[in-house]
N, C-alpha and C positions, 0 to 999 in steps of 0.2 A: 302709137305703134306700140310704145314704152311701156304704158299705163295696160293695155290689152297683154302683154307678156308678161307682165308682171302678174297679173291679177291670175292669168292661164298657169304658170308656175306655182305661184301661191294654190292653187287649189289644183294640182294636180298631188303636190304636198297632204295636204289635207286628205285626199281621194285613197292616199296609200294609208295612212291612218287611218281612214274610216273602211277601208277592207279589213284591220287588223279589228278591230273595234264592233264590227259584226261579225266576224269571226269568232268574236269572245260570248258575243250576248245568247247570237243563235242556237238554237238545239241541231244535232244531226238525223237526220235519218234512219233509222235502224238497216241494214242488210243481214240479209243470210249468207251463210259460205255456203256453196254448194259447189259439189262436182264440174257444172257449169260454166260455175264463177259467183260474183257477188248478184243477190238475186233482193230487190227493196221487201223486206218482210212484212211488213202490215200495210198493204197500200191505202189503206184510210188512215194514217198518221195522218198528223197533223204541225208535224213538224216540217213536213213541205210549205205548210201555208204560212207558218209562225217564220220559219229563214224569210217570208218574203217582206211579211210585218214587219222583223228586226229590220230589214234593208230598207223597206220605206222611210222607220224612225230614223236608223241612222242617217240616211240620206240627206234626207227631210229637216232636220236637225239641223247639219251643217249647212244646209243650203238655206237655212233663215240668217244663219250664225255669217256666212259669208255676204249674204244679202247686206246688211247690217252694218258690217264690217265694211263693204266695197260700196256704199254708200257714204258714210261717217268721210271715208279716206279719199272718196272723189269731190269734195266740195271743194273743194281748191283747185280740181287738174279736170282734168276732160271726161264726164258721167259716161259720153258714149260707149267709149273705148272700155269703161274698167264695165258698165252693162252688157257688154257685148264679151269683153271675157269674161263674166259672169255665166253668160249664159253656151258659151262653148264651153269654155273650163269646165261648167257644171256637167256635161254629157261625157268628157274627157274623163273627169273624177269620178264619177258614176261608174263607168268601164273599170277604171283603176281600180274601183272600189269591189265591182265587184270579181275581176283578176286577182287580186290579190287574197279577197278575205275566201274564194276556194282555194286557194295557193296554201294558205296559212293554216296551221291550226296549234296557236299558244297555249289554248286549255284545254281542258280532258272534257271531250265529249259525253256525253250520257245517252244510253241507250236504255230505249223502256219498250220494248215489246216480249213476248210469251215465243221465246226460241223454240221449243219442241223437243231439245236435245241436237239444234243445228248452231253453232255459235253464231252469234250477233256482232256485229263491227258497226260502226261510223258510218254512214257513208257519205258522200260530200256534201259540200256545201253549195249549194247553186239556185239560180231564181228557177219558178215556175211562171209568174205573172211577168213578163219583160215589159211592161208598164210601169212599174217602179223604177223603171230606169230615169222616168221623167223626174222625179221627185226633186231630182237638186236643181236643175237649170229653172225648173220652173216656180218654186221658193223663193228660190235667189233674187231672179230676175220681177219677182210679181213683188218684193216687197221692196225689193231696188225701186221700182215705177211707182211704188205706193207713196212710199217714203218720200220719192222726188215730186207727186203729183202732192201733195200736202204740202210740202214746201213752197214749189209754185203755187199755191192759192194765198200760201199766208202773207206771200210775199208782194203781188199782183195788184195793183192797182185796183181791177174791176170789183176786187171784196169790196171796197168802198167809193158805190159810184156817183155819188153825191158830193163827192170832194171830205168826206168823210162824218158827212150831215145826215141826220133821217131823212127819207124823203116828203116825209109829210110837217116838216119844220119842227121847231124843237115840244116837248112833251110838255103836256100842262103841268100846272103844279099842284099835284091830289092835296098837299097841306092847306093851301088857301082857297081849296076849295074851287078852283079850276074844272073845265069839264072838256 
Protein backbone atom coordinates (compact mmCIF):
# COMPACT_ATOMS: atom_id res chain seq x y z
CA UNK A 1 0.00 0.00 0.00
CA UNK A 2 2.92 2.31 0.74
CA UNK A 3 4.40 1.94 -2.78
CA UNK A 4 0.99 2.66 -4.32
CA UNK A 5 0.49 5.78 -2.17
CA UNK A 6 3.98 7.13 -2.83
CA UNK A 7 3.53 6.62 -6.57
CA UNK A 8 0.15 8.35 -6.46
CA UNK A 9 1.55 11.32 -4.54
CA UNK A 10 4.55 11.69 -6.86
CA UNK A 11 2.34 11.63 -9.95
CA UNK A 12 0.02 14.19 -8.40
CA UNK A 13 2.89 16.61 -7.95
CA UNK A 14 4.07 15.96 -11.50
CA UNK A 15 0.51 16.53 -12.74
CA UNK A 16 0.50 20.05 -11.30
CA UNK A 17 3.90 20.76 -12.86
CA UNK A 18 2.66 19.32 -16.15
CA UNK A 19 -0.30 21.71 -16.06
CA UNK A 20 2.02 24.70 -15.77
CA UNK A 21 4.19 23.35 -18.60
CA UNK A 22 1.14 22.75 -20.82
CA UNK A 23 -0.07 26.28 -20.11
CA UNK A 24 3.32 27.65 -21.17
CA UNK A 25 3.49 25.67 -24.41
CA UNK A 26 -0.07 25.57 -25.76
CA UNK A 27 -1.44 28.47 -27.80
CA UNK A 28 -4.66 30.16 -26.73
CA UNK A 29 -7.55 30.47 -29.20
CA UNK A 30 -8.60 34.04 -30.08
CA UNK A 31 -11.89 35.30 -28.67
CA UNK A 32 -13.65 38.48 -29.78
CA UNK A 33 -15.24 40.58 -27.07
CA UNK A 34 -18.79 41.46 -28.15
CA UNK A 35 -21.80 42.87 -26.35
CA UNK A 36 -23.01 39.26 -25.85
CA UNK A 37 -19.71 38.24 -24.26
CA UNK A 38 -16.60 36.54 -25.61
CA UNK A 39 -17.09 34.59 -28.85
CA UNK A 40 -14.56 32.41 -30.68
CA UNK A 41 -13.11 34.81 -33.24
CA UNK A 42 -11.90 32.22 -35.74
CA UNK A 43 -13.78 28.89 -35.68
CA UNK A 44 -11.20 27.39 -38.03
CA UNK A 45 -8.29 28.21 -35.72
CA UNK A 46 -5.65 25.55 -35.24
CA UNK A 47 -5.06 26.70 -31.64
CA UNK A 48 -7.75 24.32 -30.37
CA UNK A 49 -6.07 21.34 -32.01
CA UNK A 50 -2.61 22.52 -30.97
CA UNK A 51 -3.70 22.65 -27.33
CA UNK A 52 -4.76 19.00 -27.55
CA UNK A 53 -1.47 18.09 -29.20
CA UNK A 54 0.63 19.86 -26.61
CA UNK A 55 -1.37 18.20 -23.85
CA UNK A 56 -0.64 14.79 -25.39
CA UNK A 57 3.07 15.62 -25.75
CA UNK A 58 3.42 16.90 -22.17
CA UNK A 59 1.43 14.11 -20.50
CA UNK A 60 2.85 11.41 -22.76
CA UNK A 61 6.41 12.51 -22.06
CA UNK A 62 5.75 12.62 -18.34
CA UNK A 63 4.11 9.20 -18.60
CA UNK A 64 7.22 7.72 -20.19
CA UNK A 65 9.45 9.30 -17.56
CA UNK A 66 7.20 8.00 -14.78
CA UNK A 67 7.04 4.52 -16.29
CA UNK A 68 10.83 4.24 -16.51
CA UNK A 69 11.37 5.70 -13.04
CA UNK A 70 8.66 3.51 -11.55
CA UNK A 71 10.20 0.40 -13.07
CA UNK A 72 13.70 1.31 -11.88
CA UNK A 73 12.53 2.03 -8.35
CA UNK A 74 10.26 -1.02 -8.07
CA UNK A 75 12.90 -3.63 -8.90
CA UNK A 76 13.53 -4.20 -5.21
CA UNK A 77 9.96 -3.65 -4.01
CA UNK A 78 6.46 -4.52 -5.15
CA UNK A 79 6.12 -3.93 -8.89
CA UNK A 80 2.36 -4.58 -8.99
CA UNK A 81 1.65 -1.81 -6.49
CA UNK A 82 3.83 0.60 -8.46
CA UNK A 83 2.18 -0.39 -11.76
CA UNK A 84 -1.28 0.19 -10.31
CA UNK A 85 -0.05 3.48 -8.88
CA UNK A 86 1.23 4.49 -12.31
CA UNK A 87 -2.08 3.76 -13.99
CA UNK A 88 -4.40 5.23 -11.35
CA UNK A 89 -2.01 8.08 -10.58
CA UNK A 90 -1.56 8.72 -14.30
CA UNK A 91 -5.28 9.29 -14.74
CA UNK A 92 -5.37 11.56 -11.70
CA UNK A 93 -2.27 13.42 -12.89
CA UNK A 94 -3.77 13.93 -16.36
CA UNK A 95 -6.91 15.45 -14.85
CA UNK A 96 -4.77 17.58 -12.56
CA UNK A 97 -2.73 18.71 -15.56
CA UNK A 98 -5.95 19.70 -17.29
CA UNK A 99 -7.25 21.60 -14.26
CA UNK A 100 -4.00 23.40 -13.46
CA UNK A 101 -3.23 24.17 -17.11
CA UNK A 102 -6.66 25.70 -17.62
CA UNK A 103 -6.46 27.75 -14.42
CA UNK A 104 -2.98 29.27 -14.65
CA UNK A 105 -1.57 31.55 -17.31
CA UNK A 106 2.12 32.08 -16.56
CA UNK A 107 3.17 33.12 -20.04
CA UNK A 108 2.03 35.80 -22.43
CA UNK A 109 -0.65 34.36 -24.66
CA UNK A 110 -0.47 35.35 -28.30
CA UNK A 111 -3.60 35.77 -30.35
CA UNK A 112 -3.48 35.53 -34.12
CA UNK A 113 -6.67 36.44 -35.98
CA UNK A 114 -8.10 39.39 -37.82
CA UNK A 115 -10.09 41.44 -35.36
CA UNK A 116 -11.99 43.71 -37.80
CA UNK A 117 -12.29 46.42 -35.17
CA UNK A 118 -13.33 44.04 -32.38
CA UNK A 119 -10.88 43.58 -29.49
CA UNK A 120 -9.36 40.11 -29.33
CA UNK A 121 -8.40 38.38 -26.12
CA UNK A 122 -6.75 35.00 -25.53
CA UNK A 123 -9.33 32.39 -24.67
CA UNK A 124 -9.25 29.71 -22.02
CA UNK A 125 -7.00 26.72 -22.40
CA UNK A 126 -9.11 23.57 -22.62
CA UNK A 127 -9.26 20.24 -24.40
CA UNK A 128 -11.48 19.46 -27.34
CA UNK A 129 -10.34 15.84 -27.73
CA UNK A 130 -10.70 14.18 -24.34
CA UNK A 131 -9.05 10.99 -25.56
CA UNK A 132 -5.64 12.52 -24.89
CA UNK A 133 -6.34 12.25 -21.16
CA UNK A 134 -5.27 8.60 -21.28
CA UNK A 135 -1.84 9.24 -22.79
CA UNK A 136 -0.17 9.51 -19.36
CA UNK A 137 -1.46 6.26 -17.82
CA UNK A 138 -1.24 4.25 -21.05
CA UNK A 139 2.36 5.22 -21.78
CA UNK A 140 3.47 4.89 -18.15
CA UNK A 141 1.88 1.46 -17.72
CA UNK A 142 2.90 0.32 -21.19
CA UNK A 143 6.55 1.20 -20.72
CA UNK A 144 6.58 -0.37 -17.24
CA UNK A 145 5.04 -3.57 -18.62
CA UNK A 146 7.47 -3.66 -21.57
CA UNK A 147 10.52 -3.21 -19.35
CA UNK A 148 9.22 -5.89 -16.97
CA UNK A 149 8.64 -8.29 -19.87
CA UNK A 150 12.15 -7.74 -21.26
CA UNK A 151 13.71 -8.29 -17.84
CA UNK A 152 11.58 -11.36 -17.26
CA UNK A 153 12.65 -12.83 -20.57
CA UNK A 154 16.33 -12.22 -19.83
CA UNK A 155 16.06 -13.96 -16.46
CA UNK A 156 13.91 -16.84 -17.68
CA UNK A 157 15.33 -20.39 -17.75
CA UNK A 158 13.10 -21.00 -20.77
CA UNK A 159 15.31 -18.69 -22.77
CA UNK A 160 17.84 -21.54 -23.05
CA UNK A 161 15.76 -24.71 -22.88
CA UNK A 162 18.67 -27.12 -23.47
CA UNK A 163 20.79 -26.12 -20.50
CA UNK A 164 22.60 -23.42 -22.41
CA UNK A 165 23.52 -25.76 -25.29
CA UNK A 166 22.42 -25.53 -28.89
CA UNK A 167 19.54 -27.88 -29.68
CA UNK A 168 21.51 -29.62 -32.46
CA UNK A 169 24.78 -30.11 -30.64
CA UNK A 170 28.01 -28.23 -31.13
CA UNK A 171 28.49 -26.40 -34.38
CA UNK A 172 31.11 -27.82 -36.77
CA UNK A 173 34.49 -26.15 -36.87
CA UNK A 174 34.61 -24.28 -40.22
CA UNK A 175 38.38 -23.83 -40.17
CA UNK A 176 39.04 -27.56 -40.13
CA UNK A 177 36.73 -28.18 -43.05
CA UNK A 178 33.86 -29.63 -40.99
CA UNK A 179 30.42 -29.80 -42.53
